[in-house]
C-alpha positions in Angstrom: 104.1 -33.1 83.0 102.3 -36.2 84.3 98.4 -36.1 84.6 97.2 -36.2 88.2 95.6 -39.4 89.6 92.0 -38.7 90.8 91.3 -39.9 94.4 88.0 -38.5 95.7 85.1 -38.6 95.0 85.8 -42.2 93.8 84.7 -43.0 90.3 80.9 -43.8 90.1 80.5 -42.7 93.8 76.9 -42.1 94.8 75.0 -40.2 97.5 77.7 -37.5 97.5 77.1 -34.2 99.3 76.3 -31.1 97.3 79.3 -29.4 99.0 82.4 -31.7 98.7 86.2 -31.7 98.1 88.0 -32.9 94.9 91.1 -34.6 95.9 94.0 -36.0 93.5 97.6 -37.0 93.8 100.5 -34.5 93.8 102.4 -34.2 90.5 106.1 -33.6 90.7 106.9 -30.1 89.2 103.4 -29.0 89.2 103.0 -25.3 90.3 99.1 -25.5 90.0 96.3 -27.6 89.0 93.3 -26.9 86.7 90.1 -28.8 87.5 86.8 -29.0 85.5 83.4 -30.5 86.3 80.3 -30.6 84.3 76.9 -32.5 84.3 77.9 -34.1 80.9 80.9 -36.2 79.9 81.7 -33.8 77.1 82.3 -31.0 79.6 80.1 -28.7 77.7 79.7 -25.4 79.8 82.1 -26.9 82.4 83.0 -25.1 85.4 86.8 -24.6 85.7 89.1 -23.6 88.5 92.8 -23.4 89.4 94.3 -24.2 92.7 97.9 -24.6 93.9 97.2 -27.6 96.2 96.0 -31.0 95.1 92.6 -30.4 96.4 89.6 -28.1 95.6 86.5 -27.3 97.6 83.3 -27.5 95.5 80.0 -26.1 96.7 76.5 -25.5 95.4 76.1 -28.7 93.3 72.5 -29.8 92.6 71.0 -32.7 94.3 70.3 -36.0 92.5 72.6 -35.0 89.7 75.6 -37.0 88.0 78.8 -34.9 87.6 82.0 -35.6 85.6 85.3 -34.2 86.8 88.9 -34.1 85.7 92.2 -32.3 86.5 95.5 -31.5 84.8 98.8 -30.2 86.2 100.5 -27.0 85.1 103.7 -25.1 85.4 103.8 -22.0 83.3 103.4 -23.2 79.6 104.1 -26.9 80.8 100.6 -28.4 80.9 99.8 -32.0 81.3 97.0 -33.9 79.6 93.7 -34.0 81.6 93.4 -36.9 84.0 91.1 -39.9 83.5 87.4 -38.7 83.9 85.6 -39.7 87.1 81.9 -39.4 87.7 79.9 -39.2 90.9 76.2 -38.7 91.7 74.9 -36.4 94.4 72.5 -37.6 96.9 68.6 -37.5 96.5 67.1 -35.4 99.2 65.3 -37.2 101.9 61.5 -36.5 102.1 60.0 -35.1 105.3 58.0 -37.8 107.2 54.3 -37.7 107.3 53.0 -37.6 110.9 50.4 -40.2 111.8 49.8 -40.3 115.6 48.8 -38.6 117.8 46.7 -37.0 115.3 46.8 -33.2 114.9 44.9 -31.4 117.7 44.1 -34.8 119.4 42.9 -34.3 123.0 42.8 -36.5 126.2 46.1 -38.2 125.3 47.9 -40.2 127.9 51.1 -38.9 129.4 53.0 -42.1 128.1 52.4 -42.4 124.4 54.0 -43.3 121.0 54.8 -40.9 118.3 54.2 -42.6 114.9 55.0 -41.4 111.3 55.3 -42.9 107.9 58.5 -44.5 106.8 60.7 -42.4 104.4 62.7 -44.2 101.6 66.4 -43.9 102.1 66.2 -42.8 105.8 68.7 -44.4 108.1 67.3 -42.7 111.3 64.7 -40.2 112.4 65.0 -37.1 114.6 61.9 -36.1 116.6 61.3 -33.1 118.6 58.5 -32.1 121.0 57.9 -29.0 123.1 55.1 -27.1 124.9 55.5 -24.3 122.4 55.3 -24.1 118.6 58.6 -22.4 118.4 60.2 -25.6 119.9 62.1 -23.5 122.5 63.9 -25.9 124.8 62.5 -28.7 122.8 63.2 -32.4 123.9 65.0 -34.2 121.0 65.6 -37.9 120.2 66.8 -40.1 117.4 65.4 -43.5 116.5 66.0 -45.9 113.7 62.3 -46.9 113.4 59.4 -44.7 112.5 58.0 -44.7 116.0 59.3 -43.2 119.4 58.0 -44.0 122.9 57.4 -40.8 124.8 57.0 -40.9 128.6 56.6 -38.6 131.6 54.5 -35.8 129.8 52.5 -33.4 132.0 48.7 -33.7 132.4 46.4 -31.0 130.9 49.2 -29.7 128.6 49.4 -29.0 124.9 52.5 -30.3 123.1 53.8 -29.7 119.5 55.9 -32.3 117.8 57.7 -32.8 114.5 60.2 -35.3 112.8 62.8 -35.2 110.2 64.5 -38.1 108.4 68.3 -38.5 108.2 70.9 -40.6 106.5 74.4 -39.4 107.4 74.6 -35.8 106.3 71.5 -36.2 104.1 68.8 -34.5 106.4 65.3 -33.7 105.3 63.3 -30.5 106.2 61.1 -31.1 109.4 57.7 -32.4 108.9 54.5 -30.6 109.5 54.0 -29.6 113.1 51.2 -31.6 114.9 49.8 -30.7 118.4 48.0 -32.7 121.0 46.7 -32.1 124.5 47.2 -34.6 127.4 44.3 -35.5 129.5 43.2 -33.7 132.7 43.3 -36.1 135.7 40.1 -37.3 137.2 39.3 -36.6 140.8 38.8 -39.5 143.2 35.1 -40.0 144.2 33.9 -39.1 147.7 32.2 -42.0 149.4 28.7 -41.3 150.9 26.9 -44.5 151.9 27.3 -46.8 153.7 29.0 -44.1 156.0 32.4 -45.0 157.4 32.2 -47.3 160.3 28.4 -47.9 159.8 27.1 -50.8 161.7 24.1 -53.1 161.4 24.1 -52.8 157.6 21.8 -55.1 155.6 23.5 -57.8 153.5 21.9 -56.3 150.4 22.7 -52.6 150.1 23.7 -49.7 147.9 27.2 -48.2 147.5 26.8 -44.5 146.9 29.4 -41.9 146.1 29.7 -38.4 144.6 29.7 -37.7 140.9 33.0 -36.9 139.3 33.3 -34.4 136.5 34.5 -36.0 133.3 34.1 -39.6 134.6 32.5 -42.0 132.1 32.4 -44.9 134.6 33.4 -46.0 138.1 35.2 -48.9 139.4 34.3 -50.1 143.0 36.0 -52.7 145.1 35.0 -54.3 148.4 36.7 -56.9 150.6 36.6 -58.4 154.0 40.1 -56.9 154.7 41.7 -53.5 154.3 44.3 -54.7 151.9 41.7 -55.6 149.4 43.1 -59.2 149.0 40.7 -61.1 146.8 38.5 -58.1 146.5 35.2 -58.1 144.5 35.3 -55.5 141.7 32.7 -54.1 139.5 32.2 -51.2 137.0 29.1 -49.0 136.7 28.2 -45.9 134.8 26.3 -44.3 137.6 27.7 -43.2 141.0 25.9 -46.0 142.7 26.3 -49.8 142.8 23.8 -52.4 144.2 25.7 -54.9 146.4 24.0 -58.2 147.3 24.9 -61.4 149.1 27.1 -60.0 151.9 27.8 -62.2 154.9 26.2 -61.3 158.2 28.2 -60.0 161.2 31.2 -59.2 158.8 33.2 -56.0 158.4 33.7 -54.9 154.8 36.0 -52.3 153.3 35.2 -50.5 150.2 36.6 -47.9 147.8 35.9 -46.4 144.4 37.8 -44.7 141.5 36.7 -42.9 138.4 37.6 -43.6 134.9 37.3 -42.3 131.3 39.1 -44.4 128.8 42.7 -44.5 129.8 42.2 -41.7 132.4 41.9 -43.3 135.8 41.8 -41.4 139.1 43.3 -42.5 142.4 41.1 -44.6 144.6 38.9 -42.8 147.1 39.4 -43.0 150.7 38.6 -46.4 152.1 35.3 -46.7 154.1 34.3 -49.7 156.3 30.9 -51.0 157.5 29.8 -54.1 159.4 26.7 -56.1 158.5 24.1 -57.0 161.0 24.3 -60.1 163.1 21.1 -61.7 161.7 19.6 -62.3 165.1 16.3 -64.2 164.5 13.1 -62.3 164.7 10.8 -63.6 167.4 7.2 -63.2 166.2 6.0 -62.8 169.7 8.5 -59.8 170.3 7.5 -58.3 166.9 3.8 -58.3 167.9 4.6 -56.3 170.9 5.9 -53.3 168.9 3.5 -50.9 167.6 4.4 -48.5 164.6 2.0 -45.8 163.4 0.8 -44.0 161.5 1.3 -46.0 158.2 1.6 -44.4 155.8 3.3 -41.5 157.5 3.5 -37.8 156.7 5.0 -36.0 159.6 6.3 -38.5 162.2 6.5 -42.2 162.7 5.7 -43.4 166.3 7.3 -46.4 167.7 6.2 -48.0 171.0 6.9 -51.3 172.8 4.3 -52.9 175.0 7.1 -53.7 177.6 9.6 -51.1 178.8 12.2 -52.4 176.3 15.4 -50.5 175.1 15.9 -50.6 171.4 18.1 -49.2 168.7 16.5 -48.0 165.4 17.9 -47.4 161.9 15.7 -46.0 158.9 17.1 -46.5 155.4 15.9 -45.0 152.1 15.6 -47.0 148.9 19.4 -46.4 148.2 20.5 -47.8 151.6 21.2 -44.4 153.0 20.6 -44.0 156.6 18.0 -41.1 157.2 17.3 -41.7 160.9 18.9 -43.5 163.8 19.0 -43.5 167.5 18.3 -45.3 170.8 15.1 -45.3 172.8 13.4 -46.7 175.8 9.9 -47.9 175.4 8.9 -45.3 172.7 10.2 -42.7 170.2 8.8 -40.4 167.5 10.9 -40.1 164.3 10.4 -36.9 162.2 9.8 -37.7 158.5 8.3 -34.3 157.4 11.5 -33.6 155.5 11.8 -36.9 153.8 10.9 -37.5 150.2 7.8 -39.6 149.5 8.8 -43.3 149.1 9.2 -46.6 150.9 11.8 -46.7 153.7 13.1 -49.6 155.7 12.8 -49.4 159.6 15.1 -51.7 161.5 14.5 -52.1 165.3 17.0 -54.1 167.4 16.3 -55.0 171.1 18.7 -57.0 173.2 17.9 -60.2 171.6 15.8 -59.6 168.5 15.5 -57.6 165.4 12.3 -56.3 163.8 12.3 -55.0 160.2 9.3 -53.1 158.8 8.7 -51.3 155.5 7.3 -47.7 156.1 5.7 -45.6 153.5 6.0 -41.8 153.6 3.6 -39.9 151.5 3.1 -36.2 150.5 
């Protein structure tokens, strides 16, 4: 009988699976075929099997091993010589990737980030998985050819678990070690305090003041002479106040603030507006007709004009916050007993004049 002609695995084939099929040509008159394979060309301790078809399923081979195989045809006592000997080498298992970033147990991660891991020799692609639980139930899975993957749309204030494995065809590594990270907690927008919304007669040098925000490392403020904040002036401060200077008189400004901590940025606050004073000139003669006492003050500040004049008054603290305001005809007493000791600015406006005085409150 003729010896079979071997077909697959081809001679000197590499990266073969550890479970594969020997295939050879049919031989006329053969009732069965005897195959052999061994990890040496002398077929010492060879594994032998007999099949009636011209194929045989082989399982449980070792990785990264060269095997030799041959086949002969049989029909009773009519046995052919063995075929030519072919060799093949099984694949070398791929290593599991080493995760790099986000680092294990990382916190304050953005909701759009990049998974990064070390390259694996021989890998053609990588499969990554992430989930909100360490069992990877309902995990999100993706495949990339590079050793990075862009991840978007994560939830804030959530712990995620992720892992990666390398692949090359049916050669698939175990999964890497599992890393976890926690996304950042959103920052709240600040609450604006001063100048109050729609405040008028504000000085051209004043203080923006807003509430502290838990977790904020800094604040970004903006102000503009239009509500669209076109060509807005922007600044960043660590405290919840900002000194603003050089504003124009008789101008309405709009301002807003947002809190920040690295890549964590809140929404902007509500928008407040204020209008600066009209810079009406101070008439010294009119100023001399206004009496303010006692100075320094402890309980009240008294204001009186020599003529029966109507006037508006505003009293600011050092931060620019209005602590007293109102209208009066000829005279008024302003209670200061509840104010902290310090220097305050008192602004009086008559129909045509403005008088500004510094007032000390003592305790």
